[in-house]
Every structure is written in structure tokens, then in C-alpha cells.
C-alpha positions as CSV (number, residue, x, y, z in Angstrom):
1,X,25.4,29.0,25.4
2,X,22.0,28.3,23.7
3,X,19.3,27.2,26.0
4,X,16.8,24.5,24.9
5,X,13.2,24.8,26.1
6,X,11.1,21.8,27.1
7,X,9.1,21.8,23.9
8,X,12.2,21.8,21.6
9,X,13.8,19.1,23.8
10,X,10.8,16.8,23.4
11,X,10.7,17.4,19.6
12,X,14.4,16.5,19.4
13,X,13.9,13.4,21.5
14,X,11.0,12.3,19.2
15,X,13.1,12.9,16.1
16,X,16.0,10.9,17.6
17,X,13.6,8.0,18.4
18,X,12.2,8.1,14.9
19,X,15.7,8.0,13.3
20,X,16.8,5.2,15.6
21,X,13.8,3.0,14.8
22,X,14.3,3.6,11.1
23,X,18.0,2.8,11.2
24,X,17.2,-0.4,13.1
25,X,14.7,-1.4,10.4
26,X,11.8,-1.2,12.8
27,X,8.4,0.6,12.4
28,X,8.2,4.2,13.4
29,X,5.2,6.5,13.9
30,X,4.5,8.9,11.1
31,X,6.3,7.0,8.3
32,X,5.0,4.8,5.5
33,X,5.3,1.2,6.6
34,X,4.8,-0.2,3.1
35,X,8.2,-0.6,1.5
36,X,7.8,-0.5,-2.3
37,X,4.3,0.7,-2.0
38,X,4.8,2.5,-5.3
39,X,6.1,-0.4,-7.4
40,X,9.4,1.3,-8.0
41,X,11.9,-1.0,-6.3
42,X,12.1,-3.3,-9.4
43,X,11.6,-3.1,-13.2
44,X,8.1,-2.7,-14.7
45,X,6.9,-4.6,-17.8
46,X,6.7,-2.5,-20.9
47,X,3.8,-4.5,-22.3
48,X,1.9,-5.8,-19.2
49,X,3.6,-9.1,-19.1
50,X,5.1,-10.9,-16.1
51,X,8.1,-9.6,-14.2
52,X,10.7,-11.7,-12.5
53,X,9.8,-10.5,-9.0
54,X,8.1,-7.7,-7.0
55,X,10.6,-6.7,-4.3
56,X,9.2,-6.5,-0.7
57,X,6.0,-8.4,-1.7
58,X,5.0,-12.1,-1.9
59,X,3.0,-12.5,-5.1
60,X,0.8,-15.1,-6.6
61,X,-1.6,-15.8,-9.6
62,X,0.4,-13.7,-12.2
63,X,0.5,-10.4,-10.2
64,X,2.9,-8.0,-12.0
65,X,4.3,-4.5,-12.3
66,X,3.6,-2.4,-15.5
67,X,5.2,0.8,-16.8
68,X,3.1,3.9,-17.2
69,X,2.5,4.4,-20.9
70,X,2.6,0.7,-21.8
71,X,0.1,0.3,-24.7
72,X,-3.5,0.3,-23.5
73,X,-2.5,0.9,-19.9
74,X,-2.6,4.1,-17.8
75,X,-0.1,6.8,-18.8
76,X,1.1,10.1,-17.4
77,X,-2.2,11.8,-18.5
78,X,-4.5,9.2,-17.0
79,X,-6.3,9.8,-13.6
80,X,-4.0,8.7,-10.8
81,X,-1.4,9.8,-8.3
82,X,0.0,13.3,-9.0
83,X,3.4,11.9,-7.7
84,X,3.4,8.8,-9.9
85,X,6.8,7.7,-11.1
86,X,7.6,4.9,-13.5
87,X,5.5,1.9,-12.6
88,X,2.2,0.7,-11.0
89,X,0.9,-2.7,-9.8
90,X,-1.4,-4.7,-12.1
91,X,-3.3,-8.0,-12.0
92,X,-1.4,-9.5,-14.9
93,X,-2.3,-11.7,-17.9
94,X,-4.5,-14.7,-18.1
95,X,-5.8,-14.9,-14.5
96,X,-9.1,-14.3,-12.7
97,X,-7.4,-13.2,-9.5
98,X,-3.9,-12.4,-8.3
99,X,-2.4,-10.9,-5.2
100,X,0.6,-9.5,-3.4
101,X,1.0,-9.9,0.4
102,X,3.4,-8.6,3.0
103,X,3.6,-8.6,6.8
104,X,4.9,-5.6,8.6
105,X,6.3,-5.9,12.2
106,X,4.8,-3.5,14.7
107,X,6.9,-4.7,17.7
108,X,8.9,-1.5,17.8
109,X,5.6,0.4,18.4
110,X,4.2,-2.0,21.0
111,X,4.3,0.4,23.9
112,X,2.6,3.2,22.0
113,X,0.0,0.8,20.6
114,X,-0.8,-0.7,24.0
115,X,-1.4,2.8,25.2
116,X,-4.6,2.7,23.1
117,X,-4.1,6.0,21.2
118,X,-2.4,4.9,17.9
119,X,-4.4,5.3,14.7
120,X,-3.7,3.9,11.3
121,X,-4.2,5.6,7.9
122,X,-4.4,3.5,4.8
123,X,-4.1,5.2,1.4
124,X,-3.8,4.0,-2.1
125,X,-4.6,4.7,-5.7
126,X,-6.8,2.0,-7.1
127,X,-8.3,1.5,-10.5
128,X,-8.9,-0.4,-13.7
129,X,-9.4,-0.4,-17.5
130,X,-12.1,1.5,-19.4
131,X,-15.7,0.3,-18.8
132,X,-14.6,-3.1,-17.3
133,X,-15.2,-3.8,-13.6
134,X,-11.7,-5.3,-13.0
135,X,-10.6,-3.9,-9.7
136,X,-8.0,-3.8,-6.9
137,X,-8.7,-4.3,-3.2
138,X,-6.3,-3.3,-0.4
139,X,-6.8,-4.6,3.1
140,X,-4.7,-4.6,6.3
141,X,-5.3,-7.1,9.1
142,X,-3.8,-6.3,12.5
143,X,-2.5,-9.4,14.3
144,X,-1.5,-10.2,17.9
145,X,1.8,-11.8,19.0
146,X,0.4,-15.2,18.1
147,X,-0.5,-14.0,14.6
148,X,-4.2,-14.1,15.4
149,X,-6.4,-11.4,13.8
150,X,-7.6,-8.5,16.0
151,X,-9.2,-6.1,13.5
152,X,-8.9,-5.1,9.9
153,X,-8.9,-1.9,7.7
154,X,-9.8,-1.8,4.0
155,X,-10.1,0.8,1.3
156,X,-13.4,1.4,-0.5
157,X,-13.5,-0.2,-3.9
158,X,-13.3,1.7,-7.2
159,X,-15.9,0.8,-9.9
160,X,-15.9,1.7,-13.6
161,X,-18.5,4.3,-12.9
162,X,-16.3,5.9,-10.2
163,X,-13.6,6.2,-12.8
164,X,-16.1,7.7,-15.3
165,X,-15.6,4.6,-17.5
166,X,-12.0,5.7,-18.3
167,X,-8.8,3.9,-17.7
168,X,-7.1,5.2,-14.5
169,X,-6.7,5.1,-10.8
170,X,-8.5,7.0,-8.0
171,X,-7.3,7.9,-4.5
172,X,-8.9,5.9,-1.6
173,X,-8.2,6.3,2.1
174,X,-9.5,4.9,5.4
175,X,-8.6,5.3,9.1
176,X,-9.1,3.2,12.2
177,X,-7.7,2.7,15.7
178,X,-4.8,0.2,15.9
179,X,-6.0,-2.5,18.4
180,X,-4.2,-2.9,21.7
181,X,-2.0,-5.9,21.4
182,X,-1.3,-5.6,17.7
183,X,2.3,-6.8,16.9
184,X,2.1,-7.0,13.1
185,X,0.0,-5.9,10.1
186,X,-0.7,-8.3,7.3
187,X,-1.3,-6.3,4.0
188,X,-3.1,-7.9,1.1
189,X,-3.5,-6.4,-2.3
190,X,-5.9,-8.4,-4.5
191,X,-6.6,-7.9,-8.2
192,X,-9.8,-9.3,-9.6
193,X,-10.8,-9.8,-13.3
194,X,-14.4,-9.5,-14.4
195,X,-14.0,-9.3,-18.2
196,X,-11.5,-9.9,-20.9
197,X,-8.4,-12.1,-20.6
198,X,-6.2,-9.6,-18.8
199,X,-6.6,-8.9,-15.1
200,X,-6.8,-5.1,-15.1
201,X,-6.9,-4.4,-11.4
202,X,-4.4,-1.5,-10.9
203,X,-2.8,0.0,-7.8
204,X,-0.1,2.6,-7.0
205,X,1.1,4.9,-4.2
206,X,0.1,2.6,-1.3
207,X,0.8,3.7,2.2
208,X,0.1,2.6,5.8
209,X,1.0,5.3,8.4
210,X,0.5,4.9,12.2
211,X,0.3,8.0,14.3
């Protein structure tokens, strides 16, 4: 009969807890909490135009999803995520600012969070078009049980100079402690236009991981 040591037993328990939370639809430590963070759950526009919906996000202002390789947009050779797939998020046509918002429940992690040792890592590829300063901003606001803000975490912006004045996306990341009492995370992706008629704020491969 195989004997299980204490360390392997704890590892098995942690794995079972992770699977149980995932199956129940709750948050789990060590997993990406941003469903459809890569813009792959729905179709992308072949020309930068509007899409019917962006699954798992509430959008406004013309926010859209675009296919890599659409004319005058990032393609497979542009700077960006090495694990890019078909689509990326974009600001959309004829608007000065657009956004996508979602709220992630953290109730399943309440005990761990209230222990004061949980940290959040926010990662995303953000970018824009050529020499224009159109840009994407990603922010997470941690809320208490009454949906009041406790703290926030944001990614550093990407300028045209950061991109070398070429069309593409660059990786950005930030870390912070999750405040005691946090029960949800409100995620806001904002695209801002500074030139031209198209809002060329771009984003892809977004993730929020608590550990």
C-alpha cells in the first residue's frame, strides 16, 4: 500500500480545493480571474468595425474586438503577446473614449484574503497605432462587501515612444497586496483616442491572478 507523506497530502488537498472552486464557478488562487481576457470568446471584426457583443464584458462607447491582420492593425509580426491567438481588444471607430468593465467575485477567497497574505498580479499587453498616442489603460479596484472601494491596482501606460512609434502592444504588469475585506474586483479597460477618427487603444492577454 502506497504511503502518502504530509507534503504530498497537503498538495493534493490544495489541488482538490482549486478544482472544487473552479467547478463551482468561484475564484481560486493561482488562476486567471479574467474570463475572456484574450478577446477569444467571440468573433473579431475583420476591418476594425463594431462587433455584436464582447462576451464576459460590459462595453460602452464603441469598444470592439479586432482580428490580428486586419488592414492597418497589428498582425502576427507586430510587437505583442507571443501567445496571441485570433483577436485583440480595440477602442473602435468614431469615438474619443470607450471601455469594457467586469466585476469578479472574490467571496470564495474571503478567508485567505482576510488572512492578509494574498497578493494580486495584473498583467496585460497594451498598445496603439504608429506614432499616435491613442492608448489603453487597465485598472482593478478592490471592493468590500458593500461595494465600497478599498484600494486599486493599475498597469503603467504605453506611449508611442515606448512602442518605438510602431503599431503594436507591449507587456505591462503590476503587483499589490489584496486588502483585507475585499469581496470583489472591478476591472476597467479604457481606450482613449488622441488623434485621427479611430480609437486605436489596443489590449490583449489580460490576466488577474491572486496568490
